[in-house]
C-alpha positions as CSV (number, residue, x, y, z in Angstrom):
1,X,-64.0,-94.3,-199.9
2,X,-64.1,-97.6,-198.1
3,X,-63.6,-100.9,-199.9
4,X,-67.0,-102.2,-201.0
5,X,-68.2,-105.3,-202.7
6,X,-70.7,-105.2,-205.6
7,X,-73.7,-107.3,-204.8
8,X,-74.2,-108.5,-208.3
9,X,-70.6,-109.6,-209.2
10,X,-68.8,-109.9,-205.9
11,X,-65.9,-107.9,-207.1
12,X,-63.9,-105.7,-204.8
13,X,-63.8,-102.1,-205.8
14,X,-60.3,-100.7,-205.1
15,X,-59.9,-97.6,-203.1
16,X,-58.9,-94.7,-205.4
17,X,-55.5,-94.2,-203.7
18,X,-54.7,-97.9,-204.4
19,X,-54.7,-97.1,-208.1
20,X,-51.5,-96.1,-209.8
21,X,-52.0,-93.5,-212.5
22,X,-49.6,-93.3,-215.4
23,X,-48.3,-90.9,-218.0
24,X,-45.9,-91.1,-221.0
25,X,-43.4,-88.4,-221.8
26,X,-41.8,-88.6,-225.2
27,X,-41.5,-86.9,-228.6
28,X,-44.6,-86.7,-230.7
29,X,-47.3,-84.6,-232.3
30,X,-50.5,-84.0,-230.4
31,X,-53.5,-81.6,-230.7
32,X,-51.7,-79.3,-228.3
33,X,-48.1,-79.3,-229.5
34,X,-45.3,-81.1,-231.2
35,X,-42.0,-82.2,-229.7
36,X,-41.2,-83.6,-226.3
37,X,-44.3,-83.5,-224.0
38,X,-46.7,-85.5,-221.9
39,X,-48.4,-87.3,-224.7
40,X,-50.8,-89.5,-222.7
41,X,-52.1,-89.8,-219.2
42,X,-54.6,-91.8,-217.2
43,X,-57.7,-89.9,-216.0
44,X,-56.4,-89.3,-212.5
45,X,-53.4,-87.2,-213.5
46,X,-54.1,-83.5,-212.6
47,X,-52.8,-80.4,-214.3
48,X,-50.2,-79.6,-211.6
49,X,-48.7,-83.1,-211.7
50,X,-48.7,-83.1,-215.5
51,X,-46.8,-79.8,-215.5
52,X,-44.3,-81.2,-213.1
53,X,-43.8,-84.3,-215.2
54,X,-43.1,-82.1,-218.2
55,X,-40.6,-80.1,-216.2
56,X,-38.7,-83.2,-215.1
57,X,-39.1,-85.1,-218.3
58,X,-35.9,-86.2,-220.2
59,X,-35.8,-85.2,-223.9
60,X,-33.4,-85.8,-226.8
61,X,-29.9,-87.1,-225.8
62,X,-30.7,-87.2,-222.1
63,X,-29.5,-90.7,-221.3
64,X,-26.0,-91.2,-220.1
65,X,-25.5,-94.2,-222.5
66,X,-26.5,-94.1,-226.1
67,X,-26.9,-97.7,-226.9
68,X,-30.2,-99.7,-227.3
69,X,-29.7,-101.2,-223.8
70,X,-29.6,-97.8,-222.1
71,X,-32.1,-97.4,-219.3
72,X,-32.7,-95.0,-216.3
73,X,-34.9,-95.5,-213.3
74,X,-36.1,-92.3,-211.7
75,X,-37.9,-91.1,-208.6
76,X,-39.1,-87.7,-207.5
77,X,-42.0,-86.0,-205.7
78,X,-45.1,-84.4,-207.3
79,X,-47.3,-81.5,-206.1
80,X,-50.3,-83.8,-205.4
81,X,-48.3,-85.7,-202.7
82,X,-47.8,-88.7,-205.0
83,X,-44.3,-89.8,-206.1
84,X,-43.3,-90.3,-209.7
85,X,-41.5,-93.6,-210.3
86,X,-40.4,-93.8,-213.9
87,X,-38.3,-95.7,-216.5
88,X,-36.6,-94.0,-219.4
89,X,-35.4,-95.9,-222.4
90,X,-34.6,-95.3,-226.1
91,X,-37.6,-96.3,-228.3
92,X,-37.3,-96.0,-232.0
93,X,-36.6,-92.7,-233.8
94,X,-38.0,-89.2,-233.3
95,X,-41.0,-88.3,-235.4
96,X,-39.2,-85.1,-236.7
97,X,-36.5,-87.2,-238.4
98,X,-33.6,-85.1,-236.9
99,X,-31.7,-88.3,-236.0
100,X,-30.9,-90.1,-232.8
101,X,-33.1,-92.3,-230.6
102,X,-36.4,-91.1,-229.3
103,X,-36.3,-90.9,-225.5
104,X,-39.4,-92.6,-224.0
105,X,-40.4,-92.3,-220.3
106,X,-43.2,-94.1,-218.6
107,X,-44.2,-92.6,-215.3
108,X,-46.1,-94.3,-212.5
109,X,-47.8,-91.8,-210.1
110,X,-47.9,-93.6,-206.7
111,X,-49.7,-92.6,-203.6
112,X,-47.9,-92.9,-200.2
113,X,-50.2,-95.8,-199.1
114,X,-49.2,-97.9,-202.1
115,X,-45.5,-97.1,-201.9
116,X,-45.5,-98.0,-198.2
117,X,-46.6,-101.6,-199.2
118,X,-43.2,-101.8,-201.0
119,X,-41.3,-100.5,-198.0
120,X,-41.0,-97.1,-199.6
121,X,-38.5,-98.6,-202.0
122,X,-39.0,-97.4,-205.6
123,X,-36.9,-100.3,-206.9
124,X,-39.1,-102.9,-205.3
125,X,-42.2,-101.3,-206.9
126,X,-40.4,-101.1,-210.3
127,X,-39.6,-104.8,-210.1
128,X,-43.2,-105.7,-209.4
129,X,-44.4,-103.5,-212.3
130,X,-41.9,-105.2,-214.6
131,X,-42.9,-108.6,-213.4
132,X,-46.5,-108.2,-214.3
133,X,-45.9,-106.4,-217.6
134,X,-47.1,-102.9,-216.5
135,X,-44.0,-101.2,-217.9
136,X,-44.1,-101.3,-221.7
137,X,-43.4,-99.2,-224.8
138,X,-46.4,-98.6,-227.0
139,X,-45.9,-98.7,-230.8
140,X,-49.0,-96.5,-231.0
141,X,-49.5,-94.6,-227.8
142,X,-53.2,-94.5,-226.8
143,X,-54.8,-91.1,-226.2
144,X,-55.8,-92.2,-222.7
145,X,-54.0,-94.7,-220.5
146,X,-55.6,-97.0,-217.9
147,X,-54.6,-96.8,-214.2
148,X,-52.7,-99.7,-212.8
149,X,-52.8,-101.9,-209.7
150,X,-49.9,-103.7,-208.2
151,X,-50.5,-106.6,-205.7
152,X,-48.3,-107.6,-202.9
153,X,-45.6,-106.0,-200.8
154,X,-41.8,-106.0,-200.3
155,X,-39.5,-106.6,-197.4
156,X,-37.8,-103.7,-195.7
157,X,-34.3,-104.7,-196.6
158,X,-32.8,-106.5,-199.6
159,X,-30.1,-108.4,-197.7
160,X,-28.8,-110.2,-200.8
161,X,-28.1,-106.8,-202.5
162,X,-26.4,-105.5,-199.3
163,X,-24.3,-108.6,-199.0
164,X,-23.0,-108.2,-202.6
165,X,-22.3,-104.5,-202.1
166,X,-20.5,-105.4,-198.8
167,X,-18.1,-107.5,-200.9
168,X,-17.7,-104.8,-203.6
169,X,-17.2,-101.9,-203.2
170,X,-17.2,-102.7,-199.5
171,X,-18.7,-101.4,-196.2
172,X,-16.4,-98.3,-196.1
173,X,-17.6,-97.1,-199.5
174,X,-21.3,-97.8,-198.8
175,X,-21.1,-95.9,-195.5
176,X,-19.3,-93.1,-197.3
177,X,-22.1,-92.9,-199.8
178,X,-24.6,-92.7,-197.0
179,X,-22.6,-89.9,-195.3
180,X,-22.4,-88.0,-198.6
181,X,-26.1,-88.4,-199.3
182,X,-27.0,-87.0,-195.8
183,X,-24.5,-84.1,-196.1
184,X,-25.0,-83.0,-199.7
185,X,-27.6,-81.3,-201.9
186,X,-26.8,-83.7,-204.7
187,X,-24.4,-86.7,-204.9
188,X,-23.2,-88.2,-208.1
189,X,-21.7,-91.7,-208.3
190,X,-19.2,-92.8,-211.0
191,X,-17.2,-95.9,-211.4
192,X,-17.5,-99.1,-209.4
193,X,-20.7,-101.3,-209.6
194,X,-23.6,-100.1,-211.8
195,X,-25.2,-96.9,-210.5
196,X,-28.6,-98.6,-210.0
197,X,-27.0,-101.1,-207.7
198,X,-25.3,-98.4,-205.6
199,X,-28.4,-96.2,-205.4
200,X,-30.6,-99.2,-204.6
201,X,-28.1,-100.1,-201.9
202,X,-28.2,-96.6,-200.4
203,X,-32.1,-96.8,-200.3
204,X,-31.8,-100.1,-198.4
205,X,-29.4,-98.4,-195.9
206,X,-32.2,-96.0,-194.8
207,X,-35.2,-96.7,-192.7
208,X,-38.3,-96.9,-194.9
209,X,-39.7,-93.7,-193.3
210,X,-36.7,-91.7,-194.7
211,X,-36.4,-93.1,-198.2
212,X,-38.8,-90.8,-199.9
213,X,-36.5,-87.8,-199.0
214,X,-34.0,-89.1,-201.7
215,X,-35.0,-88.5,-205.3
216,X,-32.7,-90.2,-207.8
217,X,-31.9,-91.0,-211.3
218,X,-29.8,-94.0,-212.3
219,X,-29.0,-93.1,-215.9
220,X,-29.9,-89.5,-216.9
221,X,-27.5,-86.7,-217.6
222,X,-27.3,-84.1,-214.9
223,X,-29.6,-81.2,-215.7
224,X,-30.8,-78.2,-213.6
225,X,-34.4,-78.9,-214.7
226,X,-34.2,-82.3,-212.9
227,X,-32.7,-81.6,-209.5
228,X,-32.4,-85.2,-208.3
229,X,-30.6,-85.7,-205.0
230,X,-28.8,-88.9,-206.1
231,X,-27.5,-89.2,-209.7
232,X,-25.2,-91.2,-211.8
233,X,-22.3,-90.0,-213.9
234,X,-20.5,-91.6,-216.9
235,X,-16.9,-92.6,-216.6
236,X,-15.9,-89.7,-218.9
237,X,-13.6,-87.6,-216.6
238,X,-14.3,-84.5,-218.7
239,X,-18.0,-84.8,-218.1
240,X,-17.4,-85.4,-214.4
241,X,-15.3,-82.2,-214.2
242,X,-18.0,-80.3,-216.1
243,X,-20.7,-81.4,-213.6
244,X,-18.5,-80.5,-210.6
245,X,-17.8,-77.1,-212.1
246,X,-21.3,-76.2,-213.1
247,X,-23.5,-77.8,-210.5
248,X,-23.6,-78.1,-206.7
249,X,-22.8,-81.7,-206.8
250,X,-20.5,-83.9,-204.7
251,X,-18.9,-86.5,-207.1
252,X,-17.8,-89.9,-205.7
253,X,-15.4,-91.8,-207.8
254,X,-15.9,-95.4,-206.6
255,X,-13.0,-96.7,-208.7
256,X,-10.6,-95.1,-206.2
257,X,-10.4,-94.8,-202.4
258,X,-13.3,-93.3,-200.3
259,X,-12.7,-89.5,-199.9
260,X,-11.8,-88.2,-196.4
261,X,-14.4,-85.4,-197.0
262,X,-17.2,-87.9,-196.5
263,X,-15.6,-90.3,-194.1
264,X,-18.4,-92.1,-192.2
265,X,-17.9,-90.5,-188.8
266,X,-21.4,-89.4,-188.0
267,X,-23.8,-91.7,-186.1
268,X,-26.0,-93.2,-188.9
269,X,-23.2,-93.9,-191.4
270,X,-21.1,-95.5,-188.6
271,X,-24.0,-97.9,-187.7
272,X,-24.4,-98.9,-191.4
273,X,-20.6,-99.4,-191.6
274,X,-20.6,-101.7,-188.5
275,X,-23.6,-103.7,-189.6
276,X,-22.3,-104.3,-193.1
277,X,-18.8,-105.1,-191.9
278,X,-20.2,-107.6,-189.4
279,X,-22.3,-109.3,-192.0
280,X,-25.3,-109.3,-189.6
281,X,-27.7,-108.0,-192.2
282,X,-30.7,-109.6,-190.5
283,X,-30.3,-107.1,-187.7
284,X,-30.9,-104.3,-190.1
285,X,-33.8,-106.1,-191.7
286,X,-35.4,-106.7,-188.3
287,X,-34.9,-103.1,-187.2
288,X,-36.3,-101.6,-190.5
289,X,-39.3,-103.9,-190.3
290,X,-40.4,-102.0,-187.2
291,X,-42.5,-98.8,-187.6
292,X,-40.7,-95.7,-186.5
293,X,-43.5,-93.2,-186.7
294,X,-42.9,-89.9,-188.5
295,X,-39.1,-90.4,-188.7
296,X,-37.0,-88.1,-190.8
297,X,-33.3,-87.9,-191.6
298,X,-32.9,-85.3,-188.8
299,X,-33.8,-88.1,-186.3
300,X,-31.2,-90.6,-187.6
301,X,-28.5,-89.8,-185.1
302,X,-30.8,-90.5,-182.1
303,X,-32.0,-93.7,-183.8
304,X,-28.4,-94.7,-184.5
305,X,-27.5,-94.7,-180.8
306,X,-30.5,-96.9,-180.0
307,X,-29.6,-99.3,-182.8
308,X,-25.9,-99.5,-181.7
309,X,-27.0,-100.4,-178.2
310,X,-29.2,-103.2,-179.5
311,X,-26.6,-104.3,-182.0
312,X,-24.0,-104.8,-179.2
313,X,-26.6,-106.4,-176.9
314,X,-27.7,-108.9,-179.5
315,X,-24.0,-109.7,-180.2
316,X,-23.4,-110.5,-176.5
317,X,-26.6,-112.5,-176.4
318,X,-25.4,-114.6,-179.3
319,X,-22.1,-115.4,-177.4
320,X,-20.1,-112.6,-179.0
321,X,-19.0,-109.3,-177.5
322,X,-19.7,-105.6,-178.3
323,X,-18.2,-104.8,-181.6
324,X,-18.2,-108.5,-182.6
325,X,-18.1,-108.7,-186.4
326,X,-18.8,-112.4,-187.0
327,X,-22.0,-112.9,-189.2
328,X,-24.6,-115.3,-187.9
329,X,-25.4,-118.5,-189.7
330,X,-28.7,-117.0,-190.9
331,X,-26.9,-114.0,-192.4
332,X,-24.4,-116.2,-194.2
333,X,-27.2,-118.3,-195.6
334,X,-29.1,-115.2,-196.7
335,X,-26.2,-113.7,-198.6
336,X,-26.8,-115.8,-201.7
337,X,-30.5,-116.5,-201.2
338,X,-33.0,-115.0,-203.6
339,X,-35.1,-112.2,-202.2
340,X,-38.9,-112.6,-201.9
341,X,-40.7,-109.4,-202.8
342,X,-44.0,-110.9,-201.5
343,X,-45.8,-109.4,-204.5
344,X,-47.6,-112.5,-205.4
345,X,-46.0,-112.4,-208.8
346,X,-42.6,-114.1,-209.3
347,X,-40.2,-111.4,-210.3
348,X,-37.9,-112.5,-213.2
349,X,-34.1,-112.8,-212.5
350,X,-32.2,-109.5,-212.7
351,X,-30.6,-110.3,-216.0
352,X,-34.0,-111.1,-217.6
353,X,-35.8,-107.9,-216.8
354,X,-36.2,-106.3,-220.2
355,X,-36.5,-102.7,-221.1
356,X,-37.9,-101.1,-224.3
357,X,-35.5,-102.8,-226.7
358,X,-35.4,-106.6,-226.7
359,X,-31.9,-106.7,-225.3
360,X,-32.3,-103.9,-222.7
361,X,-31.9,-105.3,-219.2
362,X,-32.9,-104.0,-215.7
363,X,-30.1,-104.6,-213.3
364,X,-31.9,-104.5,-210.0
365,X,-31.6,-106.2,-206.6
366,X,-34.3,-106.1,-204.7
367,X,-41.2,-98.6,-200.4
368,X,-43.8,-93.0,-196.7
369,X,-44.2,-90.2,-194.7
370,X,-46.8,-87.5,-194.7
371,X,-46.9,-86.2,-198.3
372,X,-47.0,-82.6,-197.1
373,X,-43.8,-83.2,-195.1
374,X,-42.3,-84.8,-198.2
375,X,-43.1,-81.8,-200.4
376,X,-41.6,-79.5,-197.8
377,X,-38.4,-81.6,-197.8
378,X,-38.3,-81.2,-201.6
379,X,-39.6,-77.7,-201.7
380,X,-36.7,-76.2,-203.6
381,X,-36.8,-79.1,-206.1
382,X,-40.3,-78.1,-207.2
383,X,-38.9,-75.2,-209.2
384,X,-36.8,-76.3,-212.1
385,X,-33.2,-75.0,-211.8
386,X,-33.6,-74.1,-208.2
387,X,-30.6,-74.9,-206.0
388,X,-31.2,-77.0,-202.8
389,X,-29.5,-75.3,-199.9
390,X,-28.5,-77.4,-196.9
391,X,-26.3,-76.3,-194.1
392,X,-25.8,-79.2,-191.7
393,X,-24.0,-78.5,-188.4
394,X,-20.9,-80.6,-188.3
395,X,-19.8,-82.3,-185.1
396,X,-16.3,-81.6,-183.8
397,X,-14.9,-84.8,-185.4
398,X,-16.3,-83.8,-188.8
399,X,-14.7,-80.4,-188.5
400,X,-11.4,-82.0,-187.5
401,X,-11.6,-84.3,-190.6
402,X,-12.1,-81.2,-192.8
403,X,-9.0,-79.6,-191.3
404,X,-6.9,-82.7,-191.6
405,X,-7.9,-83.2,-195.3
406,X,-7.3,-79.5,-196.1
407,X,-4.4,-78.3,-193.9
408,X,-3.8,-75.2,-196.1
409,X,-7.0,-73.7,-194.5
410,X,-4.8,-73.0,-191.5
411,X,-1.2,-72.6,-192.7
412,X,0.3,-72.1,-189.3
413,X,-0.9,-75.6,-188.3
414,X,0.2,-77.5,-191.4
415,X,3.4,-78.9,-189.9
416,X,1.6,-80.0,-186.8
417,X,-1.2,-82.1,-188.4
418,X,-0.7,-85.8,-188.3
419,X,-4.2,-87.3,-187.6
420,X,-5.5,-90.0,-189.9
421,X,-9.1,-90.5,-190.9
422,X,-8.9,-93.9,-189.2
423,X,-8.1,-92.1,-185.9
424,X,-11.3,-90.1,-186.2
425,X,-13.4,-93.1,-187.1
426,X,-12.1,-94.9,-184.0
427,X,-12.7,-91.9,-181.9
428,X,-16.4,-91.9,-182.9
429,X,-16.7,-95.6,-182.3
430,X,-15.3,-95.3,-178.8
431,X,-17.7,-92.5,-178.0
432,X,-20.7,-94.7,-179.1
433,X,-19.4,-97.7,-177.2
434,X,-18.9,-95.6,-174.0
435,X,-22.4,-94.2,-174.3
436,X,-23.9,-97.7,-174.5
437,X,-21.9,-98.8,-171.5
438,X,-18.9,-100.8,-172.5
439,X,-16.6,-100.0,-169.5
440,X,-13.3,-100.5,-171.4
441,X,-14.3,-97.9,-174.0
442,X,-14.0,-95.0,-171.5
443,X,-10.4,-95.8,-170.8
444,X,-9.6,-96.4,-174.5
445,X,-11.4,-93.1,-175.4
446,X,-9.2,-91.2,-172.8
447,X,-6.0,-92.7,-174.1
448,X,-6.9,-92.0,-177.8
449,X,-7.9,-88.4,-177.0
450,X,-4.7,-87.8,-175.1
451,X,-2.7,-89.1,-178.1
452,X,-4.7,-86.9,-180.5
453,X,-4.2,-83.9,-178.3
454,X,-0.5,-84.3,-178.3
455,X,-0.5,-84.5,-182.1
456,X,-2.6,-81.4,-182.7
457,X,-1.6,-77.8,-182.4
458,X,-3.1,-75.6,-179.6
459,X,-5.2,-73.4,-181.9
460,X,-6.7,-76.3,-183.9
461,X,-7.4,-78.2,-180.7
462,X,-9.2,-75.2,-179.2
463,X,-11.3,-74.8,-182.3
464,X,-12.7,-78.3,-182.4
465,X,-13.1,-78.8,-178.6
């Protein structure tokens, strides 16, 4: 339906897909049932989406943290082609009186067109919803909720957030997180900065067209009914070991060193590493502001080569050289500048965004592809408990990294392996630089390969060549 104006009042009637339906999942008694369920929806929520919300809905003791400030922000696809963006908080006590906090989740059902205005960034849309008071906990939940509208839009990249993450945990860790997210069915982060900062940073390191491929939860316990692609873990090592043992999850402990297993040696993570290390975050913002058509994660390697060429060309144009890692004046100024989400509503500071309890805080810095393609990307996730199988084809340098980090896989080579992850990183960098035409890179690449060849055994060298 086209946007129309009523003749008598002059009001603009919004297109249906510009409306955001909502639902509440919590513990209560209704005419249908008692216990945790979808207790209220707005009129546009269909049965299929309601069933999916119930399947993914967090119930008793689902939050990682148990205090009144606990909060989780969640994002996953729905059968209708919409995306569910939700906030989970403790809210009072369960009606049954069994003890413990009642878990309360407010869900926003967002069409692709609406999410695209927020650069396909769920965190940007959440911030706008919090700023205008759309996220709330009802003392008495109404039988029917009203659909919402959110004005404005968001920038493609939150450069202030990426600047802070570049300082801690650093470019190497962020690039490692990107590599792990691309390689793994599910990635869990523990330690280091708050999980919502890390996950929001990961989203900002992806082109807007690819962001909806990554469902996430920032504060819910891992559960097979909720097969998020990116999750958080508590600092409890026993819980981390349990998750690693029972689920197909790659756990990243950010309190330590980045693991060699996910060293950022593929094209896209390497581009992110170089941009973050250089401090030239405006380059990433400008590139992501351009439309890239029906881009998916499978296309990122090709896009990475293009961006690397432009990255080096702009460095030379600014008086630097290929691989120059000196941030521009604009980037330095932007590191501490507040981010404008262009929503028309001034978002409150990060430490003033409140959750259900008066002291709950939202720690956020900082929105699509064809919905059918998105559902296909998440096909396995639409069945609670289903495993997501991904079998990426590793490049030679990745296979070499695996051999180096696990020499017992080839006992006869164990004594001959002496290749560091930094050598592999440099190898990939030189390949990229040679492709984009830096003449010295060809000679350096030949010298490094000769050196690596001398340090590897014959069988291993033949396997990766």
